[in-house]
MARRO-389335 format. One record per residue (C-alpha): residue number from 1; residue in three letters; chain; x, y, z. Coordinates in Angstrom, 1 decimal. Example, Ala and Ser with C-alpha at 12.3 -4.5 7.8 and 13.67 -1.06 7.14 Angstrom:
2
(node 1 "ALA" "A" (12.3 -4.5 7.8))
(node 2 "SER" "A" (13.7 -1.1 7.1))
//
This chain:
76
(node 1 "MET" "A" (69.4 -67.8 12.7))
(node 2 "GLY" "A" (68.0 -68.6 9.5))
(node 3 "LYS" "A" (66.9 -65.6 7.6))
(node 4 "LEU" "A" (63.4 -65.4 8.3))
(node 5 "GLU" "A" (64.4 -65.4 12.1))
(node 6 "ASP" "A" (66.8 -62.4 11.8))
(node 7 "GLU" "A" (63.8 -60.6 9.4))
(node 8 "ILE" "A" (61.6 -61.7 12.9))
(node 9 "LEU" "A" (64.1 -60.0 15.2))
(node 10 "ASN" "A" (64.1 -57.2 12.2))
(node 11 "LEU" "A" (60.5 -56.3 12.7))
(node 12 "LEU" "A" (60.9 -56.3 16.3))
(node 13 "LYS" "A" (63.7 -54.1 16.6))
(node 14 "ARG" "A" (61.7 -51.9 15.2))
(node 15 "SER" "A" (58.3 -51.8 16.2))
(node 16 "GLU" "A" (55.9 -52.9 19.5))
(node 17 "PRO" "A" (54.7 -56.2 19.6))
(node 18 "LEU" "A" (53.6 -57.7 17.5))
(node 19 "THR" "A" (51.1 -61.3 17.2))
(node 20 "LEU" "A" (51.3 -64.3 14.8))
(node 21 "MET" "A" (49.2 -63.1 12.4))
(node 22 "GLU" "A" (50.6 -58.9 12.3))
(node 23 "ILE" "A" (54.1 -60.8 12.2))
(node 24 "SER" "A" (52.8 -62.4 9.1))
(node 25 "GLU" "A" (51.2 -59.4 6.7))
(node 26 "ARG" "A" (54.3 -57.6 7.7))
(node 27 "LEU" "A" (56.5 -60.3 6.1))
(node 28 "ASN" "A" (54.4 -61.6 3.4))
(node 29 "LYS" "A" (55.4 -64.6 5.1))
(node 30 "THR" "A" (52.7 -68.0 6.7))
(node 31 "PRO" "A" (51.8 -68.0 10.1))
(node 32 "LYS" "A" (53.3 -71.9 9.7))
(node 33 "ALA" "A" (56.0 -70.5 8.8))
(node 34 "VAL" "A" (56.4 -67.8 11.6))
(node 35 "PHE" "A" (54.9 -69.9 13.6))
(node 36 "ARG" "A" (57.8 -72.2 13.2))
(node 37 "SER" "A" (60.5 -69.6 13.5))
(node 38 "LEU" "A" (59.1 -67.8 16.6))
(node 39 "ARG" "A" (59.0 -71.3 18.8))
(node 40 "LYS" "A" (63.2 -71.3 17.9))
(node 41 "LEU" "A" (63.4 -67.4 18.8))
(node 42 "PHE" "A" (60.9 -68.5 22.4))
(node 43 "GLU" "A" (63.4 -71.5 23.2))
(node 44 "LYS" "A" (66.5 -69.9 23.0))
(node 45 "GLY" "A" (65.3 -67.0 24.9))
(node 46 "ILE" "A" (65.1 -64.4 22.5))
(node 47 "VAL" "A" (61.9 -63.6 21.8))
(node 48 "GLY" "A" (59.2 -63.7 24.7))
(node 49 "CYS" "A" (54.9 -63.5 24.4))
(node 50 "ASP" "A" (52.5 -62.4 26.8))
(node 51 "ILE" "A" (50.3 -64.9 26.6))
(node 52 "LYS" "A" (47.1 -62.4 27.6))
(node 53 "THR" "A" (47.2 -60.2 24.6))
(node 54 "LYS" "A" (49.1 -63.5 22.2))
(node 55 "ARG" "A" (52.0 -60.5 21.2))
(node 56 "TYR" "A" (55.9 -61.7 20.6))
(node 57 "TYR" "A" (58.5 -59.3 21.7))
(node 58 "LEU" "A" (62.1 -58.5 22.6))
(node 59 "GLU" "A" (63.0 -60.1 25.5))
(node 60 "LYS" "A" (65.4 -57.4 27.8))
(node 61 "ASP" "A" (68.3 -59.1 27.9))
(node 62 "TYR" "A" (69.1 -59.7 24.1))
(node 63 "GLU" "A" (67.9 -56.3 23.4))
(node 64 "ALA" "A" (70.9 -55.2 25.8))
(node 65 "GLN" "A" (73.1 -57.9 24.4))
(node 66 "GLU" "A" (72.5 -56.2 20.7))
(node 67 "GLU" "A" (73.5 -52.5 22.0))
(node 68 "GLU" "A" (76.8 -54.3 23.3))
(node 69 "GLU" "A" (77.5 -55.7 20.1))
(node 70 "ALA" "A" (76.9 -52.3 18.3))
(node 71 "VAL" "A" (79.7 -50.5 21.3))
(node 72 "ASP" "A" (81.4 -53.0 20.3))
(node 73 "ILE" "A" (81.8 -52.5 17.4))
(node 74 "ASP" "A" (82.0 -48.9 17.0))
(node 75 "ASN" "A" (85.1 -49.1 19.3))
(node 76 "ILE" "A" (87.1 -51.4 16.6))
//
């Protein structure tokens, strides 16, 4: 994944679901660049979007995977 995708994931991990414009503003990136990265994350099943509110969020499967990886690292 690219740097912007990582920044988006970190932002969504520590916040409520956000719109494209909110993500763009918080990361100080253009909406076009953020949209491209969100589309990549969406296609990989990492990020979802609520069609009614147009807010992006981390998929629960991805959150669970992140927690499992954190536990595995702690056991090393």
